VOGU-3710 file (C-alpha; in Angstrom, 3 decimals, decimal comma):
1> xxxxxxxxxx> 0,000/0,000/0,000  1,185/3,520/-0,816  0,824/4,698/2,771  3,454/2,218/3,987  6,151/4,840/3,349  4,516/6,945/6,106  4,367/4,105/8,646  6,417/5,078/11,729  5,267/2,406/14,193  3,670/-1,020/13,773
11> xxxxxxxxxx> 3,156/-3,194/16,845  1,303/-6,418/15,922  1,580/-7,637/19,561  2,059/-11,217/18,389  4,451/-12,144/21,190  3,820/-15,049/23,564  2,953/-14,780/27,239  6,023/-13,835/29,252  7,637/-11,629/26,590  9,396/-8,475/27,824
21> xxxxxxxxxx> 9,761/-6,890/24,370  7,189/-6,371/21,622  8,555/-5,904/18,120  8,003/-2,875/15,891  7,605/-4,010/12,268  8,100/-0,514/10,830  11,486/0,589/9,511  12,092/2,538/12,756  12,345/-0,683/14,815  11,124/1,227/17,878
31> xxxxxxxxxx> 10,447/-1,951/19,860  8,274/-1,619/22,951  9,523/-2,483/26,441  6,865/-4,317/28,458  5,995/-4,217/32,142  3,421/-6,645/33,584  1,996/-7,138/30,096  0,031/-10,237/29,167  -0,663/-11,747/25,761  -3,654/-13,716/24,561
41> xxxxxxxxxx> -5,407/-14,645/21,310  -6,288/-11,413/19,508  -8,036/-10,171/16,405  -5,100/-11,317/14,286  -2,580/-13,608/15,951  -2,012/-12,520/19,552  -2,810/-9,216/21,256  -1,633/-7,346/24,334  -3,870/-7,324/27,399  -3,678/-4,322/29,734
51> xxxxxxxxxx> -5,062/-5,225/33,164  -4,599/-1,865/34,887  -0,980/-2,544/35,919  0,658/-3,202/32,544  2,420/-0,812/30,184  4,344/-0,779/26,934  6,931/1,978/26,509  8,326/2,951/23,099  11,464/5,060/22,893  12,412/7,248/21,105
61> xxxxxxxxxx> 9,310/9,140/20,029  8,548/8,246/16,409  5,494/10,447/15,737  5,746/14,173/15,043  2,551/15,672/16,502  3,178/18,930/14,647  2,235/17,335/11,343  -0,567/15,195/9,972  -0,877/11,743/11,508  -3,049/8,658/11,905
71> xxxxxxxxxx> -3,419/6,284/14,832  -5,283/3,031/14,197  -5,679/-0,178/16,182  -8,012/-3,009/17,021  -9,313/-2,564/20,578  -11,431/-4,684/22,901  -12,842/-3,276/26,124  -12,927/-5,166/29,379  -16,187/-5,364/31,320  -15,138/-2,563/33,681
81> xxxxxxxxxx> -16,648/0,050/31,313  -18,588/0,381/28,041  -16,869/3,609/26,968  -13,710/4,234/24,992  -12,254/7,735/25,209  -10,236/9,346/22,411  -8,458/12,421/23,777  -6,134/14,904/22,040  -4,421/17,380/24,372  -3,197/20,887/23,519
91> xxxxxxxxxx> -1,272/23,467/25,523  -3,418/25,677/27,743  -6,275/25,235/30,199  -9,218/23,220/28,830  -7,589/22,980/25,425  -8,389/19,470/24,294  -10,538/17,372/22,006  -12,518/14,502/23,486  -14,640/11,830/21,828  -16,481/9,222/23,924
101> xxxxxxxxxx> -17,379/6,052/22,023  -19,829/3,572/23,541  -18,757/0,023/22,733  -19,753/-3,501/23,682  -17,156/-5,085/26,031  -15,345/-8,231/24,866  -15,906/-7,276/21,215  -13,223/-6,198/18,753  -13,508/-2,766/17,085  -11,190/-0,973/14,676
111> xxxxxxxxxx> -10,634/2,546/16,033  -8,865/5,283/14,074  -7,889/8,876/14,847  -6,589/11,177/12,098  -5,274/14,724/12,280  -4,962/17,001/9,245  -4,226/20,565/10,347  -7,078/21,651/12,636  -9,356/18,789/11,553  -9,637/15,683/13,724
121> xxxxxxxxxx> -11,596/12,603/12,618  -12,546/9,514/14,587  -13,527/6,366/12,677  -15,073/3,155/13,974  -14,703/0,050/11,809  -13,927/2,338/8,852  -17,028/4,531/9,244  -16,655/8,215/10,132  -17,892/8,628/13,690  -17,015/12,262/14,317
131> xxxxxxxxxx> -15,313/15,093/12,465  -14,247/18,112/14,504  -12,325/21,315/13,868  -10,298/22,652/16,777  -9,514/26,378/17,056  -6,310/27,473/15,340  -5,331/29,135/18,626  -4,816/25,661/20,132  -1,687/25,182/18,031  -0,318/21,658/17,704
141> xxxxxxxxxx> -1,241/18,704/19,935  1,061/17,776/22,797  -0,336/14,307/23,437  -2,848/11,627/22,439  -4,720/9,247/24,706  -6,990/6,365/23,680  -8,210/4,450/26,694  -11,092/2,665/28,342  -13,235/4,858/30,619  -11,889/3,372/33,851
151> xxxxxxxxxx> -10,147/5,311/36,599  -9,902/2,818/39,454  -6,429/1,705/38,337  -3,246/3,683/37,755  -2,808/2,343/34,217  -5,242/1,419/31,457  -7,582/-1,504/30,851  -8,427/-3,328/27,623  -6,851/-5,302/24,783  -5,007/-3,829/21,789
161> xxxxxxxxxx> -3,963/-5,489/18,538  -2,215/-4,312/15,336  -1,371/-0,781/16,536  -0,105/1,471/13,729  1,028/5,092/13,585  1,320/6,944/10,283  2,880/10,358/9,685  -0,050/11,108/7,384  -3,804/11,613/7,700  -5,120/8,538/5,908
171> xxxxxxxxxx> -8,222/8,876/3,784  -11,321/6,816/4,489  -10,540/4,688/1,443  -7,064/3,995/2,797  -8,521/3,164/6,198  -10,855/0,626/4,623  -7,781/-0,972/3,108  -6,203/-1,094/6,575  -9,364/-2,646/7,954  -9,051/-5,422/5,390
181> xxxxxxxxxx> -5,284/-5,713/5,656  -5,153/-9,482/5,981  -2,548/-10,499/3,464  -3,872/-12,404/0,480  -2,558/-15,948/0,407  0,409/-16,134/-1,941  3,070/-18,704/-2,829  6,498/-17,372/-3,757  9,653/-19,047/-5,037  12,822/-17,087/-4,243
191> xxxxxxxxxx> 10,636/-14,012/-3,752  8,693/-14,315/-7,034  4,957/-14,972/-6,835  3,860/-18,187/-8,535  1,194/-16,118/-10,311  3,940/-14,341/-12,257  4,197/-17,564/-14,252  0,426/-18,065/-14,358  0,711/-20,797/-11,706  -1,908/-21,157/-8,971
201> xxxxxxxxxx> -2,020/-23,531/-5,998  -5,333/-25,280/-5,387  -4,317/-27,562/-2,519  -1,274/-28,139/-0,330  -0,043/-30,830/2,049  2,906/-30,965/4,405  3,296/-27,272/5,230  2,157/-27,571/8,840  1,774/-31,329/9,204  3,627/-33,120/11,972
211> xxxxxxxxxx> 7,056/-34,340/10,889  7,819/-38,063/10,761  10,109/-39,066/13,603  13,334/-40,941/12,858  13,716/-44,359/14,425  14,777/-43,763/18,046  17,370/-45,778/19,924  15,860/-49,125/20,869  17,202/-51,923/23,042  15,672/-55,360/23,578
221> xxxxxxxxxx> 16,473/-57,324/26,743  16,216/-61,082/26,980  13,503/-62,109/29,421  11,624/-58,794/29,175  8,555/-57,866/27,186  8,809/-55,410/24,331  11,715/-52,990/24,109  13,381/-50,088/25,886  13,171/-46,963/23,768  14,720/-43,496/24,137
231> xxxxxxxxxx> 12,160/-40,770/23,302  13,813/-37,975/25,261  15,450/-36,406/22,196  13,236/-36,975/19,151  14,727/-36,296/15,729  12,720/-35,900/12,531  13,003/-36,786/8,885  12,993/-34,257/6,046  9,717/-32,469/5,347  7,700/-33,500/2,307
241> xxxxxxxxxx> 5,592/-30,705/0,768  3,032/-31,375/-1,941  1,438/-28,541/-3,910  -1,426/-29,284/-6,268  -1,089/-26,624/-8,990  -2,596/-25,490/-12,239  -1,134/-23,196/-14,866  -3,403/-20,891/-16,850  -2,298/-19,228/-20,085  -4,491/-17,109/-22,370
251> xxxxxxxxxx> -1,813/-16,880/-25,062  -2,207/-20,336/-26,569  0,222/-23,232/-26,901  3,533/-21,372/-27,134  2,785/-19,006/-24,245  1,749/-21,994/-22,146  4,924/-23,929/-22,927  7,117/-20,925/-22,182  5,431/-20,199/-18,832  5,625/-23,862/-17,767
261> xxxxxxxxxx> 9,303/-24,148/-18,734  10,274/-20,919/-16,978  8,488/-21,914/-13,770  9,958/-25,425/-13,504  13,403/-24,142/-14,491  13,501/-21,916/-11,409  13,794/-24,990/-9,186  16,985/-26,024/-10,978  18,532/-22,592/-11,490  21,289/-21,321/-9,244
271> xxxxxxxxxx> 19,874/-19,218/-6,412  21,531/-15,859/-7,024  23,331/-14,313/-4,074  23,862/-10,669/-3,256  27,367/-9,221/-3,379  29,492/-7,812/-0,538  28,463/-10,527/1,923  30,115/-10,793/5,327  30,567/-14,254/6,908  28,542/-16,020/4,221
281> xxxxxxxxxx> 29,011/-18,748/1,671  26,935/-19,417/-1,463  23,593/-21,052/-0,746  23,589/-24,856/-0,618  23,323/-26,121/-4,190  19,783/-26,786/-5,336  17,973/-25,239/-2,365  15,378/-22,571/-3,059  13,142/-20,570/-0,759  9,440/-21,353/-0,750
291> xxxxxxxxxx> 7,463/-18,638/1,035  3,784/-18,972/1,832  2,296/-15,591/2,778  -0,510/-16,324/5,211  -0,142/-13,282/7,500  1,161/-9,688/7,127  4,108/-10,311/9,477  4,406/-14,103/9,900  4,978/-15,917/6,594  5,757/-19,626/6,406
301> xxxxxxxxxx> 9,249/-20,194/4,994  10,929/-23,356/3,718  14,307/-24,059/2,066  13,405/-26,740/-0,489  14,404/-28,556/-3,639  12,490/-30,399/-6,360  13,763/-34,009/-6,462  11,338/-35,491/-8,993  10,147/-34,782/-12,502  6,979/-32,716/-12,932
311> xxxxxxxxxx> 4,378/-33,956/-15,393  1,791/-31,448/-16,618  -1,627/-32,858/-17,546  -2,944/-30,705/-20,403  -5,012/-30,536/-23,556  -3,606/-28,451/-26,410  -5,582/-25,367/-27,392  -4,794/-22,454/-29,718  -6,303/-19,833/-27,393  -6,522/-20,527/-23,683
321> xxxxxxxxxx> -4,687/-23,454/-22,108  -4,913/-24,855/-18,602  -2,708/-27,650/-17,267  -2,552/-29,308/-13,857  0,487/-30,735/-12,117  1,813/-31,694/-8,692  4,927/-30,196/-7,127  6,551/-32,626/-4,701  9,107/-30,592/-2,757  11,510/-31,701/-0,060
331> xxxxxxxxxx> 12,906/-29,636/2,822  16,073/-31,376/4,063  16,392/-29,253/7,235  12,792/-29,124/8,493  13,149/-27,591/11,987  14,024/-23,918/12,097  13,815/-20,479/13,708  12,784/-17,537/11,525  13,976/-13,925/11,931  13,115/-10,723/10,099
341> xxxxxxxxxx> 15,550/-7,888/9,427  14,928/-4,627/7,588  17,674/-2,670/5,832  16,693/0,942/5,236  20,174/2,493/5,106  23,855/1,705/5,569  23,317/2,069/9,320  20,833/-0,827/9,363  22,476/-3,159/6,834  23,856/-5,610/9,396
351> xxxxxxxxxx> 22,012/-8,438/11,119  23,733/-9,934/14,143  23,071/-13,265/15,880  24,757/-14,467/19,065  24,175/-18,119/19,830  25,240/-20,833/22,251  24,714/-24,374/20,993  26,605/-27,665/20,927  24,732/-28,744/17,773  25,690/-27,426/14,338
361> xxxxxxxxxx> 23,161/-24,998/12,857  22,938/-23,381/9,425  21,773/-19,822/8,760  20,015/-18,946/5,498  20,108/-15,161/5,259  17,258/-14,698/2,791  19,319/-13,153/-0,021  20,571/-16,428/-1,485  23,527/-16,908/0,882  24,078/-19,027/3,943
371> xxxxxxxxxx> 26,490/-19,531/6,834  27,046/-23,212/7,552  27,978/-25,206/10,653  27,683/-22,603/13,410  28,210/-23,857/16,974  29,972/-22,935/20,188  29,510/-20,674/23,197  28,406/-17,073/22,626  29,331/-17,243/18,948  28,398/-14,037/17,109
381> xxxxxxxxxx> 27,629/-14,234/13,397  26,934/-11,099/11,350  25,725/-10,516/7,839  25,473/-7,361/5,728  22,634/-6,940/3,224  23,456/-5,082/0,033  20,039/-3,814/-1,023  17,399/-2,050/1,043  14,395/-4,202/1,880  13,089/-6,767/4,333
391> xxxxxxxxxx> 14,774/-10,140/4,721  13,825/-13,326/6,533  16,779/-15,205/8,007  16,230/-18,892/8,750  18,260/-20,863/11,317  18,018/-24,628/10,832  19,133/-27,480/13,050  18,305/-28,825/16,494  16,636/-25,557/17,479  15,223/-26,946/20,724
401> xxxxxxxxxx> 18,751/-27,430/22,125  19,929/-23,850/21,604  21,066/-22,782/25,081  21,265/-19,008/24,566  20,182/-16,742/21,732  20,095/-13,004/21,025  19,725/-10,925/17,883  19,024/-7,420/16,645  16,420/-8,872/14,277  12,759/-9,634/14,939
411> xxxxxx> 11,998/-13,216/15,956  9,058/-14,188/13,737  8,901/-17,902/14,617  10,751/-19,341/17,620  10,304/-22,757/16,032  8,639/-23,634/12,747
//
């Protein structure tokens, strides 16, 4: 969306219970520091639950109140009050704007506040609730407060999900897009949407299925029933992913053949790596990144290869051609941790990981390069991205036996 360039804070609040940091998915990376915060199932993924003692502090300030701005979030009131208060404060006695919204507790609502000069607008679920013009003598706001109408605790009550701040007053049309911001399901190979080749996925298997366990250590004793088996450290076989696909071409036989050849060829082409890489080797031969976009901030990611031939079932036609085929992919390193890093300038080009593990792990940096066989105590591995953009780094291996881990990136999946 065009307004993404104005995004200065994005807190999805998708962390698990017990987290002390909540990640900012904007380019500012102004992560929030949590105190007494709780997490539970939210409108999309998890949400943060404020119980009157919790707080989330973001530093430094990322929003310039002197200019146009938008605040939007999903909110759910607790049963302590039916009212949500939107308050904009200005310098001077009784200089403020206040909007009281009556809502049903335990129900999710999308609340938005925009400021464009002296005009303030409050929207509820995308509909304009109130439009007000404050006197020019008020000047610029000095603070914003959106809270449940409850004053018997020092801090606020209620649940919040998908909080965003924009340095722009979004239009109602743009807000409706935000309201329906669930990412459309997409399959990508090395960052290129399958649909670029006219390929669509109708059914998939193996993406989230339980992995098949390798045969554990077994011992049989004479005179005893059955066997003694060690299940304390399960290990798993490679992941098998099956995608039922069809390819649609309106250009006739030749266009169909070209699209099919180009798509299949990508699985056997060399995965191009960026230049000027620090601590990285070329990506393992034959491995390509399959990304399944199911969520705006939490895609499913797999490093796969295509071991078998692909047969396309088709009927020749001079105009429009449709063929069906099955992609049987294999992920040799099926257990992983997924990180996200954003490069917006030379100052943010480097991702850093410090790890303690006795098991070898591999790191796929998301730009076609990898660092192999990392292990040891407090080992720090860094990587510099060449081009601006967002990258998903994948750490594969016996993730459950990592003893210590820290990074300047966002942890998207602790274990996938």
